[in-house]
mmCIF file of the N, C-alpha and C atoms, coordinates in Angstrom:
data_MODEL
# 
_entry.id   MODEL 
# 
loop_
_atom_site.group_PDB 
_atom_site.id 
_atom_site.type_symbol 
_atom_site.label_atom_id 
_atom_site.label_alt_id 
_atom_site.label_comp_id 
_atom_site.label_asym_id 
_atom_site.label_entity_id 
_atom_site.label_seq_id 
_atom_site.pdbx_PDB_ins_code 
_atom_site.Cartn_x 
_atom_site.Cartn_y 
_atom_site.Cartn_z 
_atom_site.occupancy 
_atom_site.B_iso_or_equiv 
_atom_site.pdbx_formal_charge 
_atom_site.auth_seq_id 
_atom_site.auth_comp_id 
_atom_site.auth_asym_id 
_atom_site.auth_atom_id 
_atom_site.pdbx_PDB_model_num 
ATOM 1   N N  . MET A 1 1  ? -31.020 -27.391 20.822 1.00 0.00 ? 1  MET A N  1 
ATOM 2   C CA . MET A 1 1  ? -31.120 -28.812 20.968 1.00 0.00 ? 1  MET A CA 1 
ATOM 3   C C  . MET A 1 1  ? -30.671 -29.477 19.664 1.00 0.00 ? 1  MET A C  1 
ATOM 4   N N  . ILE A 1 2  ? -29.785 -30.427 19.763 1.00 0.00 ? 2  ILE A N  1 
ATOM 5   C CA . ILE A 1 2  ? -29.229 -31.100 18.606 1.00 0.00 ? 2  ILE A CA 1 
ATOM 6   C C  . ILE A 1 2  ? -30.191 -32.156 18.063 1.00 0.00 ? 2  ILE A C  1 
ATOM 7   N N  . TYR A 1 3  ? -30.924 -32.801 18.925 1.00 0.00 ? 3  TYR A N  1 
ATOM 8   C CA . TYR A 1 3  ? -31.809 -33.870 18.516 1.00 0.00 ? 3  TYR A CA 1 
ATOM 9   C C  . TYR A 1 3  ? -33.265 -33.449 18.727 1.00 0.00 ? 3  TYR A C  1 
ATOM 10  N N  . ARG A 1 4  ? -34.168 -34.172 18.099 1.00 0.00 ? 4  ARG A N  1 
ATOM 11  C CA . ARG A 1 4  ? -35.592 -33.929 18.267 1.00 0.00 ? 4  ARG A CA 1 
ATOM 12  C C  . ARG A 1 4  ? -36.196 -35.166 18.921 1.00 0.00 ? 4  ARG A C  1 
ATOM 13  N N  . LYS A 1 5  ? -36.912 -34.972 20.012 1.00 0.00 ? 5  LYS A N  1 
ATOM 14  C CA . LYS A 1 5  ? -37.488 -36.104 20.735 1.00 0.00 ? 5  LYS A CA 1 
ATOM 15  C C  . LYS A 1 5  ? -38.394 -36.916 19.828 1.00 0.00 ? 5  LYS A C  1 
ATOM 16  N N  . ASN A 1 6  ? -38.282 -38.235 19.947 1.00 0.00 ? 6  ASN A N  1 
ATOM 17  C CA . ASN A 1 6  ? -39.166 -39.101 19.185 1.00 0.00 ? 6  ASN A CA 1 
ATOM 18  C C  . ASN A 1 6  ? -39.810 -40.172 20.062 1.00 0.00 ? 6  ASN A C  1 
ATOM 19  N N  . LEU A 1 7  ? -39.815 -39.955 21.375 1.00 0.00 ? 7  LEU A N  1 
ATOM 20  C CA . LEU A 1 7  ? -40.470 -40.869 22.307 1.00 0.00 ? 7  LEU A CA 1 
ATOM 21  C C  . LEU A 1 7  ? -41.523 -40.118 23.117 1.00 0.00 ? 7  LEU A C  1 
ATOM 22  N N  . TYR A 1 8  ? -42.670 -40.747 23.295 1.00 0.00 ? 8  TYR A N  1 
ATOM 23  C CA . TYR A 1 8  ? -43.711 -40.166 24.133 1.00 0.00 ? 8  TYR A CA 1 
ATOM 24  C C  . TYR A 1 8  ? -43.300 -40.283 25.600 1.00 0.00 ? 8  TYR A C  1 
ATOM 25  N N  . THR A 1 9  ? -43.969 -39.532 26.461 1.00 0.00 ? 9  THR A N  1 
ATOM 26  C CA . THR A 1 9  ? -43.631 -39.518 27.886 1.00 0.00 ? 9  THR A CA 1 
ATOM 27  C C  . THR A 1 9  ? -43.789 -40.907 28.502 1.00 0.00 ? 9  THR A C  1 
ATOM 28  N N  . TRP A 1 10 ? -44.875 -41.603 28.174 1.00 0.00 ? 10 TRP A N  1 
ATOM 29  C CA . TRP A 1 10 ? -45.074 -42.941 28.742 1.00 0.00 ? 10 TRP A CA 1 
ATOM 30  C C  . TRP A 1 10 ? -43.992 -43.903 28.258 1.00 0.00 ? 10 TRP A C  1 
ATOM 31  N N  . GLU A 1 11 ? -43.543 -43.710 27.030 1.00 0.00 ? 11 GLU A N  1 
ATOM 32  C CA . GLU A 1 11 ? -42.483 -44.548 26.476 1.00 0.00 ? 11 GLU A CA 1 
ATOM 33  C C  . GLU A 1 11 ? -41.151 -44.288 27.184 1.00 0.00 ? 11 GLU A C  1 
ATOM 34  N N  . GLN A 1 12 ? -40.907 -43.023 27.502 1.00 0.00 ? 12 GLN A N  1 
ATOM 35  C CA . GLN A 1 12 ? -39.689 -42.677 28.225 1.00 0.00 ? 12 GLN A CA 1 
ATOM 36  C C  . GLN A 1 12 ? -39.677 -43.349 29.597 1.00 0.00 ? 12 GLN A C  1 
ATOM 37  N N  . GLY A 1 13 ? -40.786 -43.270 30.320 1.00 0.00 ? 13 GLY A N  1 
ATOM 38  C CA . GLY A 1 13 ? -40.868 -43.900 31.645 1.00 0.00 ? 13 GLY A CA 1 
ATOM 39  C C  . GLY A 1 13 ? -40.675 -45.402 31.581 1.00 0.00 ? 13 GLY A C  1 
ATOM 40  N N  . LEU A 1 14 ? -41.267 -46.017 30.577 1.00 0.00 ? 14 LEU A N  1 
ATOM 41  C CA . LEU A 1 14 ? -41.136 -47.460 30.400 1.00 0.00 ? 14 LEU A CA 1 
ATOM 42  C C  . LEU A 1 14 ? -39.690 -47.841 30.094 1.00 0.00 ? 14 LEU A C  1 
ATOM 43  N N  . ARG A 1 15 ? -39.030 -47.070 29.245 1.00 0.00 ? 15 ARG A N  1 
ATOM 44  C CA . ARG A 1 15 ? -37.631 -47.355 28.915 1.00 0.00 ? 15 ARG A CA 1 
ATOM 45  C C  . ARG A 1 15 ? -36.714 -47.193 30.132 1.00 0.00 ? 15 ARG A C  1 
ATOM 46  N N  . ILE A 1 16 ? -36.965 -46.161 30.925 1.00 0.00 ? 16 ILE A N  1 
ATOM 47  C CA . ILE A 1 16 ? -36.142 -45.958 32.129 1.00 0.00 ? 16 ILE A CA 1 
ATOM 48  C C  . ILE A 1 16 ? -36.324 -47.125 33.087 1.00 0.00 ? 16 ILE A C  1 
ATOM 49  N N  . THR A 1 17 ? -37.575 -47.541 33.298 1.00 0.00 ? 17 THR A N  1 
ATOM 50  C CA . THR A 1 17 ? -37.868 -48.654 34.207 1.00 0.00 ? 17 THR A CA 1 
ATOM 51  C C  . THR A 1 17 ? -37.229 -49.953 33.713 1.00 0.00 ? 17 THR A C  1 
ATOM 52  N N  . ILE A 1 18 ? -37.389 -50.249 32.442 1.00 0.00 ? 18 ILE A N  1 
ATOM 53  C CA . ILE A 1 18 ? -36.806 -51.472 31.882 1.00 0.00 ? 18 ILE A CA 1 
ATOM 54  C C  . ILE A 1 18 ? -35.277 -51.403 31.912 1.00 0.00 ? 18 ILE A C  1 
ATOM 55  N N  . GLY A 1 19 ? -34.721 -50.226 31.667 1.00 0.00 ? 19 GLY A N  1 
ATOM 56  C CA . GLY A 1 19 ? -33.272 -50.073 31.724 1.00 0.00 ? 19 GLY A CA 1 
ATOM 57  C C  . GLY A 1 19 ? -32.717 -50.362 33.108 1.00 0.00 ? 19 GLY A C  1 
ATOM 58  N N  . ILE A 1 20 ? -33.378 -49.839 34.129 1.00 0.00 ? 20 ILE A N  1 
ATOM 59  C CA . ILE A 1 20 ? -32.939 -50.102 35.505 1.00 0.00 ? 20 ILE A CA 1 
ATOM 60  C C  . ILE A 1 20 ? -33.051 -51.586 35.821 1.00 0.00 ? 20 ILE A C  1 
ATOM 61  N N  . ALA A 1 21 ? -34.158 -52.208 35.401 1.00 0.00 ? 21 ALA A N  1 
ATOM 62  C CA . ALA A 1 21 ? -34.342 -53.641 35.650 1.00 0.00 ? 21 ALA A CA 1 
ATOM 63  C C  . ALA A 1 21 ? -33.262 -54.473 34.954 1.00 0.00 ? 21 ALA A C  1 
ATOM 64  N N  . LEU A 1 22 ? -32.900 -54.100 33.738 1.00 0.00 ? 22 LEU A N  1 
ATOM 65  C CA . LEU A 1 22 ? -31.850 -54.831 33.025 1.00 0.00 ? 22 LEU A CA 1 
ATOM 66  C C  . LEU A 1 22 ? -30.485 -54.682 33.682 1.00 0.00 ? 22 LEU A C  1 
ATOM 67  N N  . VAL A 1 23 ? -30.180 -53.479 34.132 1.00 0.00 ? 23 VAL A N  1 
ATOM 68  C CA . VAL A 1 23 ? -28.885 -53.264 34.796 1.00 0.00 ? 23 VAL A CA 1 
ATOM 69  C C  . VAL A 1 23 ? -28.815 -54.083 36.077 1.00 0.00 ? 23 VAL A C  1 
ATOM 70  N N  . VAL A 1 24 ? -29.842 -54.002 36.894 1.00 0.00 ? 24 VAL A N  1 
ATOM 71  C CA . VAL A 1 24 ? -29.852 -54.754 38.157 1.00 0.00 ? 24 VAL A CA 1 
ATOM 72  C C  . VAL A 1 24 ? -29.839 -56.256 37.886 1.00 0.00 ? 24 VAL A C  1 
ATOM 73  N N  . GLY A 1 25 ? -30.678 -56.698 36.944 1.00 0.00 ? 25 GLY A N  1 
ATOM 74  C CA . GLY A 1 25 ? -30.716 -58.124 36.614 1.00 0.00 ? 25 GLY A CA 1 
ATOM 75  C C  . GLY A 1 25 ? -29.404 -58.618 36.033 1.00 0.00 ? 25 GLY A C  1 
ATOM 76  N N  . GLY A 1 26 ? -28.771 -57.805 35.215 1.00 0.00 ? 26 GLY A N  1 
ATOM 77  C CA . GLY A 1 26 ? -27.489 -58.204 34.637 1.00 0.00 ? 26 GLY A CA 1 
ATOM 78  C C  . GLY A 1 26 ? -26.384 -58.295 35.663 1.00 0.00 ? 26 GLY A C  1 
ATOM 79  N N  . LEU A 1 27 ? -26.356 -57.344 36.572 1.00 0.00 ? 27 LEU A N  1 
ATOM 80  C CA . LEU A 1 27 ? -25.273 -57.335 37.565 1.00 0.00 ? 27 LEU A CA 1 
ATOM 81  C C  . LEU A 1 27 ? -25.417 -58.426 38.623 1.00 0.00 ? 27 LEU A C  1 
ATOM 82  N N  . PHE A 1 28 ? -26.646 -58.781 38.952 1.00 0.00 ? 28 PHE A N  1 
ATOM 83  C CA . PHE A 1 28 ? -26.867 -59.753 40.023 1.00 0.00 ? 28 PHE A CA 1 
ATOM 84  C C  . PHE A 1 28 ? -27.292 -61.129 39.518 1.00 0.00 ? 28 PHE A C  1 
ATOM 85  N N  . SER A 1 29 ? -27.070 -61.413 38.246 1.00 0.00 ? 29 SER A N  1 
ATOM 86  C CA . SER A 1 29 ? -27.428 -62.724 37.705 1.00 0.00 ? 29 SER A CA 1 
ATOM 87  C C  . SER A 1 29 ? -26.276 -63.708 37.911 1.00 0.00 ? 29 SER A C  1 
ATOM 88  N N  . ASN A 1 30 ? -26.560 -64.970 37.687 1.00 0.00 ? 30 ASN A N  1 
ATOM 89  C CA . ASN A 1 30 ? -25.541 -66.013 37.838 1.00 0.00 ? 30 ASN A CA 1 
ATOM 90  C C  . ASN A 1 30 ? -24.956 -66.417 36.493 1.00 0.00 ? 30 ASN A C  1 
ATOM 91  N N  . LEU A 1 31 ? -24.908 -65.496 35.563 1.00 0.00 ? 31 LEU A N  1 
ATOM 92  C CA . LEU A 1 31 ? -24.372 -65.770 34.238 1.00 0.00 ? 31 LEU A CA 1 
ATOM 93  C C  . LEU A 1 31 ? -22.860 -65.572 34.217 1.00 0.00 ? 31 LEU A C  1 
ATOM 94  N N  . ALA A 1 32 ? -22.267 -65.945 33.095 1.00 0.00 ? 32 ALA A N  1 
ATOM 95  C CA . ALA A 1 32 ? -20.839 -65.695 32.888 1.00 0.00 ? 32 ALA A CA 1 
ATOM 96  C C  . ALA A 1 32 ? -20.622 -64.180 32.771 1.00 0.00 ? 32 ALA A C  1 
ATOM 97  N N  . PRO A 1 33 ? -19.393 -63.712 32.979 1.00 0.00 ? 33 PRO A N  1 
ATOM 98  C CA . PRO A 1 33 ? -19.132 -62.267 32.979 1.00 0.00 ? 33 PRO A CA 1 
ATOM 99  C C  . PRO A 1 33 ? -19.503 -61.538 31.686 1.00 0.00 ? 33 PRO A C  1 
ATOM 100 N N  . ILE A 1 34 ? -19.277 -62.146 30.531 1.00 0.00 ? 34 ILE A N  1 
ATOM 101 C CA . ILE A 1 34 ? -19.558 -61.441 29.272 1.00 0.00 ? 34 ILE A CA 1 
ATOM 102 C C  . ILE A 1 34 ? -21.064 -61.228 29.068 1.00 0.00 ? 34 ILE A C  1 
ATOM 103 N N  . PRO A 1 35 ? -21.905 -62.255 29.200 1.00 0.00 ? 35 PRO A N  1 
ATOM 104 C CA . PRO A 1 35 ? -23.349 -61.998 29.067 1.00 0.00 ? 35 PRO A CA 1 
ATOM 105 C C  . PRO A 1 35 ? -23.882 -61.042 30.135 1.00 0.00 ? 35 PRO A C  1 
ATOM 106 N N  . LYS A 1 36 ? -23.336 -61.143 31.326 1.00 0.00 ? 36 LYS A N  1 
ATOM 107 C CA . LYS A 1 36 ? -23.715 -60.234 32.413 1.00 0.00 ? 36 LYS A CA 1 
ATOM 108 C C  . LYS A 1 36 ? -23.460 -58.785 32.009 1.00 0.00 ? 36 LYS A C  1 
ATOM 109 N N  . SER A 1 37 ? -22.284 -58.539 31.481 1.00 0.00 ? 37 SER A N  1 
ATOM 110 C CA . SER A 1 37 ? -21.910 -57.194 31.061 1.00 0.00 ? 37 SER A CA 1 
ATOM 111 C C  . SER A 1 37 ? -22.759 -56.722 29.899 1.00 0.00 ? 37 SER A C  1 
ATOM 112 N N  . ALA A 1 38 ? -23.054 -57.609 28.964 1.00 0.00 ? 38 ALA A N  1 
ATOM 113 C CA . ALA A 1 38 ? -23.859 -57.242 27.800 1.00 0.00 ? 38 ALA A CA 1 
ATOM 114 C C  . ALA A 1 38 ? -25.270 -56.823 28.225 1.00 0.00 ? 38 ALA A C  1 
ATOM 115 N N  . ILE A 1 39 ? -25.855 -57.541 29.162 1.00 0.00 ? 39 ILE A N  1 
ATOM 116 C CA . ILE A 1 39 ? -27.195 -57.203 29.656 1.00 0.00 ? 39 ILE A CA 1 
ATOM 117 C C  . ILE A 1 39 ? -27.161 -55.860 30.371 1.00 0.00 ? 39 ILE A C  1 
ATOM 118 N N  . ALA A 1 40 ? -26.158 -55.649 31.208 1.00 0.00 ? 40 ALA A N  1 
ATOM 119 C CA . ALA A 1 40 ? -26.055 -54.389 31.952 1.00 0.00 ? 40 ALA A CA 1 
ATOM 120 C C  . ALA A 1 40 ? -25.821 -53.206 31.006 1.00 0.00 ? 40 ALA A C  1 
ATOM 121 N N  . ILE A 1 41 ? -24.992 -53.370 30.006 1.00 0.00 ? 41 ILE A N  1 
ATOM 122 C CA . ILE A 1 41 ? -24.730 -52.291 29.044 1.00 0.00 ? 41 ILE A CA 1 
ATOM 123 C C  . ILE A 1 41 ? -25.981 -51.998 28.222 1.00 0.00 ? 41 ILE A C  1 
ATOM 124 N N  . GLY A 1 42 ? -26.697 -53.037 27.838 1.00 0.00 ? 42 GLY A N  1 
ATOM 125 C CA . GLY A 1 42 ? -27.960 -52.843 27.125 1.00 0.00 ? 42 GLY A CA 1 
ATOM 126 C C  . GLY A 1 42 ? -28.965 -52.090 27.978 1.00 0.00 ? 42 GLY A C  1 
ATOM 127 N N  . GLY A 1 43 ? -28.987 -52.377 29.270 1.00 0.00 ? 43 GLY A N  1 
ATOM 128 C CA . GLY A 1 43 ? -29.866 -51.659 30.185 1.00 0.00 ? 43 GLY A CA 1 
ATOM 129 C C  . GLY A 1 43 ? -29.480 -50.197 30.317 1.00 0.00 ? 43 GLY A C  1 
ATOM 130 N N  . CYS A 1 44 ? -28.186 -49.925 30.335 1.00 0.00 ? 44 CYS A N  1 
ATOM 131 C CA . CYS A 1 44 ? -27.716 -48.527 30.384 1.00 0.00 ? 44 CYS A CA 1 
ATOM 132 C C  . CYS A 1 44 ? -28.164 -47.768 29.142 1.00 0.00 ? 44 CYS A C  1 
ATOM 133 N N  . PHE A 1 45 ? -28.002 -48.381 27.986 1.00 0.00 ? 45 PHE A N  1 
ATOM 134 C CA . PHE A 1 45 ? -28.395 -47.741 26.737 1.00 0.00 ? 45 PHE A CA 1 
ATOM 135 C C  . PHE A 1 45 ? -29.906 -47.493 26.703 1.00 0.00 ? 45 PHE A C  1 
ATOM 136 N N  . THR A 1 46 ? -30.680 -48.476 27.129 1.00 0.00 ? 46 THR A N  1 
ATOM 137 C CA . THR A 1 46 ? -32.138 -48.331 27.160 1.00 0.00 ? 46 THR A CA 1 
ATOM 138 C C  . THR A 1 46 ? -32.548 -47.207 28.102 1.00 0.00 ? 46 THR A C  1 
ATOM 139 N N  . GLY A 1 47 ? -31.954 -47.147 29.274 1.00 0.00 ? 47 GLY A N  1 
ATOM 140 C CA . GLY A 1 47 ? -32.276 -46.096 30.234 1.00 0.00 ? 47 GLY A CA 1 
ATOM 141 C C  . GLY A 1 47 ? -31.885 -44.708 29.746 1.00 0.00 ? 47 GLY A C  1 
ATOM 142 N N  . ILE A 1 48 ? -30.744 -44.606 29.092 1.00 0.00 ? 48 ILE A N  1 
ATOM 143 C CA . ILE A 1 48 ? -30.292 -43.305 28.591 1.00 0.00 ? 48 ILE A CA 1 
ATOM 144 C C  . ILE A 1 48 ? -31.206 -42.805 27.476 1.00 0.00 ? 48 ILE A C  1 
ATOM 145 N N  . THR A 1 49 ? -31.644 -43.698 26.590 1.00 0.00 ? 49 THR A N  1 
ATOM 146 C CA . THR A 1 49 ? -32.571 -43.265 25.547 1.00 0.00 ? 49 THR A CA 1 
ATOM 147 C C  . THR A 1 49 ? -33.881 -42.792 26.164 1.00 0.00 ? 49 THR A C  1 
ATOM 148 N N  . GLY A 1 50 ? -34.282 -43.412 27.266 1.00 0.00 ? 50 GLY A N  1 
ATOM 149 C CA . GLY A 1 50 ? -35.482 -42.962 27.961 1.00 0.00 ? 50 GLY A CA 1 
ATOM 150 C C  . GLY A 1 50 ? -35.294 -41.603 28.609 1.00 0.00 ? 50 GLY A C  1 
ATOM 151 N N  . LEU A 1 51 ? -34.132 -41.363 29.189 1.00 0.00 ? 51 LEU A N  1 
ATOM 152 C CA . LEU A 1 51 ? -33.869 -40.071 29.826 1.00 0.00 ? 51 LEU A CA 1 
ATOM 153 C C  . LEU A 1 51 ? -33.866 -38.926 28.825 1.00 0.00 ? 51 LEU A C  1 
ATOM 154 N N  . PHE A 1 52 ? -33.260 -39.164 27.672 1.00 0.00 ? 52 PHE A N  1 
ATOM 155 C CA . PHE A 1 52 ? -33.170 -38.112 26.671 1.00 0.00 ? 52 PHE A CA 1 
ATOM 156 C C  . PHE A 1 52 ? -34.416 -38.006 25.798 1.00 0.00 ? 52 PHE A C  1 
ATOM 157 N N  . GLY A 1 53 ? -35.211 -39.071 25.743 1.00 0.00 ? 53 GLY A N  1 
ATOM 158 C CA . GLY A 1 53 ? -36.413 -39.041 24.918 1.00 0.00 ? 53 GLY A CA 1 
ATOM 159 C C  . GLY A 1 53 ? -36.131 -39.212 23.441 1.00 0.00 ? 53 GLY A C  1 
ATOM 160 N N  . PHE A 1 54 ? -34.980 -39.757 23.127 1.00 0.00 ? 54 PHE A N  1 
ATOM 161 C CA . PHE A 1 54 ? -34.592 -39.946 21.734 1.00 0.00 ? 54 PHE A CA 1 
ATOM 162 C C  . PHE A 1 54 ? -34.075 -41.362 21.536 1.00 0.00 ? 54 PHE A C  1 
ATOM 163 N N  . CYS A 1 55 ? -34.631 -42.051 20.562 1.00 0.00 ? 55 CYS A N  1 
ATOM 164 C CA . CYS A 1 55 ? -34.198 -43.407 20.234 1.00 0.00 ? 55 CYS A CA 1 
ATOM 165 C C  . CYS A 1 55 ? -33.590 -43.400 18.840 1.00 0.00 ? 55 CYS A C  1 
ATOM 166 N N  . PRO A 1 56 ? -32.298 -43.708 18.705 1.00 0.00 ? 56 PRO A N  1 
ATOM 167 C CA . PRO A 1 56 ? -31.664 -43.706 17.390 1.00 0.00 ? 56 PRO A CA 1 
ATOM 168 C C  . PRO A 1 56 ? -32.295 -44.698 16.418 1.00 0.00 ? 56 PRO A C  1 
ATOM 169 N N  . ALA A 1 57 ? -32.686 -45.864 16.899 1.00 0.00 ? 57 ALA A N  1 
ATOM 170 C CA . ALA A 1 57 ? -33.308 -46.855 16.019 1.00 0.00 ? 57 ALA A CA 1 
ATOM 171 C C  . ALA A 1 57 ? -34.661 -46.363 15.511 1.00 0.00 ? 57 ALA A C  1 
ATOM 172 N N  . CYS A 1 58 ? -35.421 -45.696 16.369 1.00 0.00 ? 58 CYS A N  1 
ATOM 173 C CA . CYS A 1 58 ? -36.710 -45.136 15.948 1.00 0.00 ? 58 CYS A CA 1 
ATOM 174 C C  . CYS A 1 58 ? -36.493 -44.032 14.914 1.00 0.00 ? 58 CYS A C  1 
ATOM 175 N N  . ALA A 1 59 ? -35.443 -43.266 15.078 1.00 0.00 ? 59 ALA A N  1 
ATOM 176 C CA . ALA A 1 59 ? -35.147 -42.191 14.128 1.00 0.00 ? 59 ALA A CA 1 
ATOM 177 C C  . ALA A 1 59 ? -34.779 -42.761 12.758 1.00 0.00 ? 59 ALA A C  1 
ATOM 178 N N  . LEU A 1 60 ? -34.090 -43.912 12.745 1.00 0.00 ? 60 LEU A N  1 
ATOM 179 C CA . LEU A 1 60 ? -33.709 -44.525 11.479 1.00 0.00 ? 60 LEU A CA 1 
ATOM 180 C C  . LEU A 1 60 ? -34.916 -44.956 10.654 1.00 0.00 ? 60 LEU A C  1 
ATOM 181 N N  . VAL A 1 61 ? -35.979 -45.393 11.337 1.00 0.00 ? 61 VAL A N  1 
ATOM 182 C CA . VAL A 1 61 ? -37.175 -45.827 10.607 1.00 0.00 ? 61 VAL A CA 1 
ATOM 183 C C  . VAL A 1 61 ? -38.167 -44.688 10.405 1.00 0.00 ? 61 VAL A C  1 
ATOM 184 N N  . GLY A 1 62 ? -37.838 -43.484 10.904 1.00 0.00 ? 62 GLY A N  1 
ATOM 185 C CA . GLY A 1 62 ? -38.650 -42.301 10.645 1.00 0.00 ? 62 GLY A CA 1 
ATOM 186 C C  . GLY A 1 62 ? -39.769 -42.040 11.628 1.00 0.00 ? 62 GLY A C  1 
ATOM 187 N N  . LYS A 1 63 ? -39.699 -42.577 12.834 1.00 0.00 ? 63 LYS A N  1 
ATOM 188 C CA . LYS A 1 63 ? -40.738 -42.346 13.831 1.00 0.00 ? 63 LYS A CA 1 
ATOM 189 C C  . LYS A 1 63 ? -40.695 -40.901 14.304 1.00 0.00 ? 63 LYS A C  1 
ATOM 190 N N  . LYS A 1 64 ? -41.864 -40.249 14.338 1.00 0.00 ? 64 LYS A N  1 
ATOM 191 C CA . LYS A 1 64 ? -41.979 -38.877 14.823 1.00 0.00 ? 64 LYS A CA 1 
ATOM 192 C C  . LYS A 1 64 ? -43.179 -38.776 15.743 1.00 0.00 ? 64 LYS A C  1 
ATOM 193 N N  . LEU A 1 65 ? -43.156 -37.808 16.650 1.00 0.00 ? 65 LEU A N  1 
ATOM 194 C CA . LEU A 1 65 ? -44.282 -37.584 17.545 1.00 0.00 ? 65 LEU A CA 1 
ATOM 195 C C  . LEU A 1 65 ? -45.403 -36.874 16.803 1.00 0.00 ? 65 LEU A C  1 
ATOM 196 N N  . LYS A 1 66 ? -46.637 -37.215 17.172 1.00 0.00 ? 66 LYS A N  1 
ATOM 197 C CA . LYS A 1 66 ? -47.771 -36.614 16.498 1.00 0.00 ? 66 LYS A CA 1 
ATOM 198 C C  . LYS A 1 66 ? -48.214 -35.289 17.131 1.00 0.00 ? 66 LYS A C  1 
ATOM 199 N N  . ASP A 1 67 ? -48.024 -35.159 18.450 1.00 0.00 ? 67 ASP A N  1 
ATOM 200 C CA . ASP A 1 67 ? -48.437 -33.916 19.097 1.00 0.00 ? 67 ASP A CA 1 
ATOM 201 C C  . ASP A 1 67 ? -47.210 -33.110 19.527 1.00 0.00 ? 67 ASP A C  1 
ATOM 202 N N  . ASP A 1 68 ? -47.332 -31.796 19.438 1.00 0.00 ? 68 ASP A N  1 
ATOM 203 C CA . ASP A 1 68 ? -46.196 -30.921 19.691 1.00 0.00 ? 68 ASP A CA 1 
ATOM 204 C C  . ASP A 1 68 ? -45.918 -30.692 21.164 1.00 0.00 ? 68 ASP A C  1 
ATOM 205 N N  . GLU A 1 69 ? -46.841 -31.052 22.072 1.00 0.00 ? 69 GLU A N  1 
ATOM 206 C CA . GLU A 1 69 ? -46.597 -30.800 23.487 1.00 0.00 ? 69 GLU A CA 1 
ATOM 207 C C  . GLU A 1 69 ? -45.460 -31.651 24.021 1.00 0.00 ? 69 GLU A C  1 
ATOM 208 N N  . ASN A 1 70 ? -45.185 -32.805 23.429 1.00 0.00 ? 70 ASN A N  1 
ATOM 209 C CA . ASN A 1 70 ? -44.079 -33.640 23.862 1.00 0.00 ? 70 ASN A CA 1 
ATOM 210 C C  . ASN A 1 70 ? -42.735 -33.152 23.323 1.00 0.00 ? 70 ASN A C  1 
ATOM 211 N N  . LEU A 1 71 ? -42.762 -32.233 22.379 1.00 0.00 ? 71 LEU A N  1 
ATOM 212 C CA . LEU A 1 71 ? -41.512 -31.722 21.822 1.00 0.00 ? 71 LEU A CA 1 
ATOM 213 C C  . LEU A 1 71 ? -40.927 -30.607 22.662 1.00 0.00 ? 71 LEU A C  1 
ATOM 214 N N  . LYS A 1 72 ? -41.721 -30.033 23.570 1.00 0.00 ? 72 LYS A N  1 
ATOM 215 C CA . LYS A 1 72 ? -41.209 -28.973 24.434 1.00 0.00 ? 72 LYS A CA 1 
ATOM 216 C C  . LYS A 1 72 ? -40.354 -29.569 25.521 1.00 0.00 ? 72 LYS A C  1 
ATOM 217 N N  . GLY A 1 73 ? -39.319 -28.865 25.906 1.00 0.00 ? 73 GLY A N  1 
ATOM 218 C CA . GLY A 1 73 ? -38.523 -29.311 27.018 1.00 0.00 ? 73 GLY A CA 1 
ATOM 219 C C  . GLY A 1 73 ? -37.280 -29.910 26.667 1.00 0.00 ? 73 GLY A C  1 
# 
């Protein structure tokens, strides 16, 4: 594994849920095309970080998991 997980399981689920909501909301909103795309792309990024369990921004500030059971898998 190249990366080390830095998100808890509940955090991963929340990110996936919010990512899906952002993608759907961005695609079906009445905004101009550029903001629509920006919201949808942000939702994709949020969902992908949830799927992998790794957040690059959290890694930059040094966030680490406290228990080792979340590091398996």
